[in-house]
N, C-alpha and C positions, 0 to 999 in steps of 0.2 A: 779616391779623395773623399774626405768627409765635408760636411757643409761649411764648417769653419774655414777649411783650407780654400774652398771655392769662393767664399765671401772675401777672404783676404786677397785672393788673386784678382777678383773683380774690383775691389776697392782701391788697392794700392798699385796694381800694374796697369789694368785697363782704364780705370777712371782717374787714377792719380789723385784720389780724394784724400789729400793730406793737408795738414795745416802747420804753420810755423809759429805757433803761439809760444810765448815766453815759457821757459822750462818751469815746471811745477804746476802749470795751469792744466785744467781738464782739457783733454783732446776735443777738438771740434771738427765735425764732418759736415759736408754738404748733404749727404744722404744718410738716413738712419739705417740701422741693421734691418728693420722690418721692411723698409722700402726695397732694399737690395735683395732680400730673400723673396719678396714677391716677384721681382724681375727674374730671379734665378728659376723659380717655380714655373713661370710662364715660358721661359726659354727651354726648359727640359720637357715640358708638355708639348711645346711646338715641335721640338726636335723628334720626339717620340712619334707624334702623329704624321709628320712629313716623311720620316724614314722607315717606320714600322720596325724599328730595330729591337724593340722589346717584344719578342714572341714567346708565348707561355703555353705550356700544355701540362704543367705539373702542380700548379697552385690550386688546391681544391676549391677555395672560395671563388675563384675566377673561372675555372674550367670544368666544373661539375654541376650539372643541373638535375635536381631530383624531381622526377615527374609526379604529377598529382592527378587524381581521377577527374576527368571532365575539364581539365585546364590545359589549354593549348598555347598560351603565351606566358613568357617568363622574362622578368626584368633582370638583366645581368648586372654584375658589380659595376659600379661607376667608373672603375679604372679601365674597363674593357671598352674599346672604341671600334673593334672590328672582329668578326668571327671568320676564321680561315676555313675551318671544317668542323663537322660534328659527327660523332659516332654513337650509336645507341647500344647501351649495356654491353653485352658480350659479343656483339657482332664484330667481325673483322673488317668490314667494309664501311665506308663513310655514308652518311645520309646524303641524299641528293639535295644540292642547293637549288632552291626554287624562289618563287615570289608570289605575292598575293594574286596577281592577275592569272598566272599559270594555274594556280590551285583552284581558284573559285570562278573562273570564267565558265560560261555555259558549255556543256559537253556537246560533242559532235556525234557521239554514238554511245550506246550502252553496252556494247558487247566487248569492249576492250578497256583497259586501264593504263593510262600513263599520266604524267604530270600536265600534259597539254589537253587532256580530254576528261579529267576527273569531274564528276557531277557535283554541283553545289546544292542540289535539291534535297539531299538527305545527309544528315550528320554521320560521318563515318568515324568509328573509333577503332583503336588497336595500337599495335606497336608502331612507333614513328618510322616513316620511310623518307620523309623530306623535311627540310627546314627552310625558313626564310627570316630575314632581318629587316623587312621593309614595312612592318606593321606600325611603326612609330619611332620617334627619337626623343620623347619626353617621358621621364619616369614618374613614379607616384608622388615624388617630392618636387615635381616640376623642374628637375634637373635634367641635363642631357643624359640619355641612357640608350643602350642597345636593347631592343625588345626582340627576343628570340621566339619564333613561332614554330611549332612542330606540327606535322600532318602525317597521319590523322590524329585527332584528339585522343590522348591516352585514356584507356578504360581502367577499371579496377584492377585488372591483371597487371598493368604496367605501373600501378601506384608504387612509389618508392624507388623504382628503378632509375638509372641515371643516363644522361646524355653527356658524353665527354667531348670537350671542345678544345680546339687549338685557336688561340686568340692573339691579337695584337693589343697591347695595353700601355697605359701611362705609368710613369714611375709611382711607386707606392711608399716612398720614403716620407719622413716628416720634414717640413720646412719651418718649424718653429724655432725661435731663438733659443729656447731651453733644450733643444735636441741637436744642436749643431755638431757636437763632438761625436755623437753616436750615429748620426744620419749619413750613410755612405751613398755615393752616387752609383746608380745601377748601370750606367752606360759603359761600354768598353773604354779602357784607358785612353785609347786614341782620340776620344771625343769629349773627355771630361773637361778639358780646358776650352775647346772650340765652342762648346755650347754656351759658354759665358759671353760670347760675342753678341748674342741677341740681348742679353741682360744689359750689356754696356750700351747697345743701341737704344734701348728703352730709356736708360738713365740720361743719355746725352742728347736725345733728339730735341728736347726742349731748349737746351743750352745752344745747340748747334744752329738753331734758327736765328740767333743773334750773333753768330760767329764767336761764341765765347768758349767753345770747347777746343782744347789743343789738338785733338784728333777728331776729324769729322765723324759724326754718328754713322753716316752712310757707309764708311769703310768697315765698321763693325758688322753692319747688316750683310755686306758682301762677303765678309769672312764667314759668317754663319751660313749663308747660302752655299758657299763652296764646301763647307763641312757636310752639309745635308747631301749635296750631290755626290761627294766621295763615299759617304755611308751607304747611299742607295746603290752605287756601283758595286761595292763590296758585298752587300747583302744579296744582290742579284746573282753574283757569282756563286755565293754559298747555296742559294736556293735553285740554281740552274738544273733543269732536267732536259736531256736531249729530246728533240722532237722526233717522233717516229712516223715515217710515211710508208704506206703500203699501196701497191698498185693492183688493179684488177678486182678491187673490192668496193668499199664505200668511197673510193676516191683517195682519201687520206685519213689518217687518225693521228691524234697527238695526246700527250700527257705531260 
């Protein structure tokens, strides 16, 4: 569905925002197009965040980070809200996911290296072996952002090489009035109508307080929550990996 079709569905079926003005007069609506498009944008962003349904590994602007000499932190595209995994350059295995505390807490020994005992007394440089996303959540323009940190800090040898990401992201479509015909919904067809329930809830929650809405706003919120739960269940089935348990070794292992 394009944005025009979603807007019409929201206005005429869910909100019943129609008027019976004398024929020939300009149509009158309770909600402007701009208002409803804001609600649709919020609904799609909320659905994407709660379900993780938009997973991306192929869009270069979102999933490729070019390393720079002596730079360890990188602000990701504003559409990215979670990093699933990261892989360095031509390596076939993923980087280890870590955190600030694990990397920089005081070492317990100098004769071994792992993410739990790495020393913070000297700046180590080289090819990345681990990454974290807990260095901050505010970007350079004071917007919400994911800050990716790699360890160790890249040296001149790694300059220009890339880290390839798998991410969860927000929709990247336009929500402008002038783009409604060309802006297509990115969600699976199963949820392109369901997601509008949150937009209807936003539009009706003020009216519902005075019992003025023909359909209570709360019903639309419950419909949206049900769609979120259904999408999560289907995504879990798609991403399911059987647990493997081994005896006589480390107790158990899983993947």
